[in-house]
C-alpha positions in Angstrom: 112.0 -154.4 119.9 108.9 -153.9 122.0 106.7 -156.9 122.6 103.6 -154.7 123.2 100.8 -155.3 120.7 100.0 -152.5 118.4 96.3 -152.1 117.9 96.2 -148.8 115.9 98.7 -146.2 114.6 96.3 -143.7 113.0 93.1 -142.1 114.1 91.3 -144.0 111.3 92.6 -147.3 112.6 91.5 -146.3 116.1 88.0 -145.6 114.8 87.8 -148.9 113.0 89.0 -150.7 116.2 86.4 -148.8 118.3 83.6 -149.8 115.9 84.5 -153.5 116.6 84.4 -152.8 120.3 80.9 -151.3 120.0 79.8 -154.2 118.0 81.2 -156.7 120.5 79.2 -154.9 123.2 76.0 -154.9 121.1 75.9 -151.1 121.0 76.0 -151.3 117.2 73.9 -154.4 116.5 72.1 -154.2 113.1 73.1 -155.8 109.8 74.0 -152.3 108.6 76.4 -151.9 111.5 77.9 -155.3 111.0 78.6 -154.7 107.3 80.0 -151.2 107.9 83.5 -150.9 106.6 83.3 -153.9 104.3 83.6 -153.7 100.6 81.1 -155.8 98.6 79.8 -156.3 95.1 76.4 -154.7 94.8 74.0 -155.6 92.0 72.0 -152.9 90.2 68.2 -153.3 90.5 67.6 -152.6 86.8 70.4 -155.0 85.8 71.2 -157.7 88.4 74.1 -159.0 86.4 75.8 -155.7 86.6 77.8 -155.4 89.8 80.1 -152.9 91.2 82.3 -152.7 94.3 81.0 -150.5 97.1 82.4 -149.6 100.5 79.5 -150.0 102.9 78.8 -147.5 105.6 76.1 -147.5 108.3 76.2 -143.6 108.6 75.3 -143.9 112.3 76.6 -141.0 114.5 77.4 -143.7 117.1 79.8 -145.5 114.7 83.2 -143.9 115.2 84.4 -144.2 111.5 81.1 -142.9 110.1 80.9 -140.2 112.7 84.4 -139.0 111.8 83.4 -138.8 108.1 80.2 -136.9 109.0 82.0 -134.4 111.2 84.7 -133.8 108.6 82.1 -133.3 105.9 80.2 -130.7 107.9 83.4 -128.9 108.9 84.3 -128.6 105.2 80.8 -127.6 104.3 80.8 -124.7 106.8 84.3 -123.7 105.8 83.4 -123.7 102.1 80.3 -121.7 102.8 82.2 -119.1 104.8 84.9 -118.8 102.2 82.2 -117.9 99.6 81.2 -114.8 101.6 82.7 -111.8 99.7 81.8 -109.6 102.6 82.0 -111.7 105.8 80.1 -110.7 108.9 82.0 -108.3 111.1 81.1 -110.1 114.4 81.1 -113.7 115.6 79.2 -114.7 118.7 79.9 -118.1 120.4 76.8 -119.1 122.3 76.3 -122.2 124.5 72.8 -123.2 125.7 72.6 -125.9 128.4 70.0 -127.8 130.4 69.5 -128.3 134.1 70.1 -132.0 134.7 70.8 -134.8 137.2 71.7 -138.5 137.1 68.0 -139.3 137.1 67.4 -137.8 133.7 67.7 -140.3 130.8 69.5 -139.2 127.7 66.4 -139.3 125.5 64.5 -136.9 127.8 67.3 -134.3 127.7 68.1 -134.7 124.0 64.6 -134.5 122.8 64.0 -131.6 125.3 66.9 -129.5 124.0 66.0 -130.1 120.4 62.4 -129.0 121.0 63.5 -126.0 123.0 65.9 -124.9 120.3 63.1 -125.2 117.7 60.7 -123.2 119.9 63.2 -120.5 120.6 64.0 -120.0 116.9 60.3 -119.7 116.0 59.7 -117.0 118.6 59.2 -113.3 118.0 62.0 -112.6 120.5 64.5 -114.6 118.5 63.5 -112.9 115.2 63.8 -109.5 117.0 67.2 -110.4 118.3 68.4 -111.5 114.8 67.1 -108.2 113.4 68.9 -106.1 116.1 72.1 -108.0 115.6 71.9 -107.8 111.8 72.1 -111.6 111.5 73.8 -113.1 108.5 73.8 -116.8 109.3 74.5 -119.2 112.2 75.0 -122.9 112.7 74.8 -125.0 115.9 75.3 -128.5 117.1 74.1 -130.5 120.1 77.0 -132.0 122.1 76.9 -134.5 125.0 79.2 -135.1 127.9 78.6 -137.5 130.8 79.5 -137.0 134.5 79.4 -139.8 137.1 78.0 -137.2 139.5 75.5 -135.2 137.4 74.6 -137.6 134.5 74.2 -136.4 130.9 75.3 -132.9 130.2 73.5 -132.1 126.9 74.1 -128.7 125.5 74.1 -126.7 122.2 77.0 -124.9 120.7 76.1 -122.1 118.3 78.2 -119.8 116.1 76.3 -116.7 115.2 77.5 -114.4 112.4 76.2 -110.8 112.4 77.1 -107.2 111.5 76.0 -105.3 114.6 78.8 -104.4 117.1 76.8 -101.9 119.2 75.0 -104.4 121.5 77.3 -105.5 124.3 77.6 -109.1 125.7 76.3 -107.7 129.0 73.1 -106.7 127.3 72.9 -109.8 125.1 73.2 -112.4 127.7 69.9 -111.6 129.6 68.0 -111.4 126.4 69.2 -114.8 125.3 68.7 -116.3 128.7 65.1 -115.0 128.8 64.4 -116.5 125.4 66.0 -119.8 126.4 64.2 -120.0 129.7 60.8 -119.4 128.0 61.5 -122.2 125.6 62.5 -124.6 128.3 59.4 -123.7 130.2 57.3 -124.3 127.1 58.7 -127.8 126.9 58.3 -128.5 130.6 62.0 -128.5 131.4 63.5 -127.2 134.5 64.6 -123.5 134.5 68.3 -122.7 134.1 70.7 -120.3 135.9 71.9 -117.4 133.8 75.2 -117.6 135.6 76.2 -121.1 134.5 73.7 -122.3 131.9 73.8 -119.6 129.2 77.3 -118.6 127.9 78.1 -116.0 125.3 81.4 -114.7 124.1 83.1 -113.0 121.2 84.7 -115.2 118.6 87.8 -114.4 116.6 86.3 -115.8 113.4 84.1 -118.6 112.1 86.0 -121.3 113.9 84.3 -124.6 114.1 83.0 -124.0 117.6 81.5 -127.3 118.8 82.4 -129.1 115.6 85.1 -131.4 116.8 86.1 -135.0 116.3 85.4 -137.4 119.2 88.6 -139.2 118.4 91.7 -137.2 117.4 95.5 -137.5 117.4 95.8 -136.4 121.1 93.2 -139.0 122.2 94.9 -141.7 120.2 98.3 -141.0 121.8 96.6 -141.0 125.2 95.0 -144.4 124.6 98.3 -145.9 123.3 100.0 -144.7 126.5 97.4 -146.3 128.6 97.7 -149.6 126.8 101.6 -149.5 127.0 101.3 -148.9 130.7 99.5 -152.2 131.1 102.5 -154.1 129.6 105.2 -152.5 131.7 106.9 -155.0 134.2 105.2 -154.8 137.6 107.6 -154.1 140.5 107.1 -155.1 144.1 106.3 -152.0 146.1 105.5 -151.3 149.7 101.8 -150.8 150.6 102.4 -147.0 151.3 104.2 -146.5 148.0 101.6 -148.5 146.1 98.8 -146.3 147.4 100.7 -143.1 146.7 101.5 -144.3 143.2 97.8 -145.2 142.5 96.7 -141.8 143.8 99.2 -139.9 141.6 98.2 -142.0 138.5 94.6 -141.2 139.2 95.3 -137.5 139.4 97.3 -137.5 136.2 94.6 -139.6 134.4 92.0 -137.1 135.4 94.1 -134.1 134.1 95.2 -135.8 130.9 92.2 -137.8 129.8 89.0 -136.1 131.1 87.7 -132.7 130.4 86.5 -130.2 133.0 83.0 -128.6 133.1 82.6 -126.2 136.0 78.9 -125.5 135.3 77.9 -127.9 138.0 74.4 -127.8 139.4 74.1 -127.6 143.2 77.0 -127.3 145.6 80.1 -127.1 143.5 82.9 -129.5 144.2 86.0 -129.7 142.1 85.9 -133.5 141.9 82.4 -133.3 140.6 83.3 -131.1 137.7 84.9 -133.9 135.6 83.0 -135.1 132.6 83.6 -137.6 129.8 83.0 -137.0 126.2 81.4 -139.8 124.1 84.8 -140.5 122.5 86.4 -140.9 125.9 83.7 -143.3 127.1 84.3 -145.4 123.9 88.0 -145.4 124.7 87.3 -146.6 128.3 85.1 -149.4 126.9 88.0 -150.4 124.7 90.2 -150.7 127.7 87.7 -152.9 129.4 87.5 -155.1 126.3 91.3 -155.4 126.0 92.0 -156.0 129.7 89.5 -157.9 131.9 91.0 -156.6 135.1 90.8 -152.9 134.0 89.0 -150.6 136.3 87.7 -147.1 135.6 87.2 -145.1 138.8 84.0 -143.5 137.6 82.2 -146.0 135.4 81.9 -149.8 135.2 81.9 -151.6 131.9 78.2 -152.2 132.2 77.6 -148.5 133.0 79.4 -147.3 129.9 77.5 -149.8 127.7 74.2 -148.6 129.1 75.2 -144.9 128.5 76.4 -145.5 124.9 73.3 -147.6 124.1 71.0 -144.8 125.3 72.9 -142.3 123.0 72.9 -144.6 120.0 69.2 -145.4 120.3 68.2 -141.7 120.7 70.5 -140.2 118.0 69.6 -142.8 115.3 68.9 -141.0 112.0 69.8 -137.6 113.6 71.5 -135.0 111.3 74.7 -133.5 112.6 74.3 -129.8 112.0 73.2 -127.3 109.3 73.7 -123.7 108.3 70.8 -121.3 109.0 70.9 -118.4 106.6 
């Protein structure tokens, strides 16, 4: 029988465990956060003697269990809406809008900037004209964040656009969308973007939940369990050369298995600079630091991860996840 401790066996258990890690590091620090996940008797205002059991939730997007519930709810909401369409749109466009960024840009600056730019673009004549030309039916979008040790916060918007026009090619659509996006960025005093890397548009096979994904899923849970198990394996005495080789190989495998690639790098492109972490992956790395004091992440220190996640939590407080624009 294995002597390795088991911290979680389901994604729900992982999310609950991560919430405690975020509380331990003061990323979640209000009474609402501290009570999240607990079941308490709540009194009714009109009748204090009447009490009922209630499962408390903070409903913060930075709280892993609450975020998981919010994402699941919106995935079902969009799926239900699409299933009610007796005559679904004949075309699905998957659009990504990004920002030019560097390590000097704080998260709030980029997050507020992209929200304002999206709002400005959707209120423009050019956007209304585009919707008319494409015979727009509905669309939904969501802001997603990844973090690179080399380029900082990569804040971008994923959009699923349902329409009935099939005559306008992607080649013609991309410059139109790029022009609208560039004007909106300029209006909000943000840096211009490159049409080659910063505006992406492609055809979709259907109304898949493009951009609507869980930060923690089964694959990530298994990856974290393997990382934890690795820490409990007996250490063997190795030569200096073999130790360095082993460390190099483990680093390469870790990068391939655990971190995502984003080749839309600003400036001189270098493969090693293309690696980014999702919010869920950073939470997983912080968990490793919590469990093992000698743990080292090659890209972010414990303090660095805490600073990043605090910025995100403080900025996204009370933010809604996504909605359908009809």
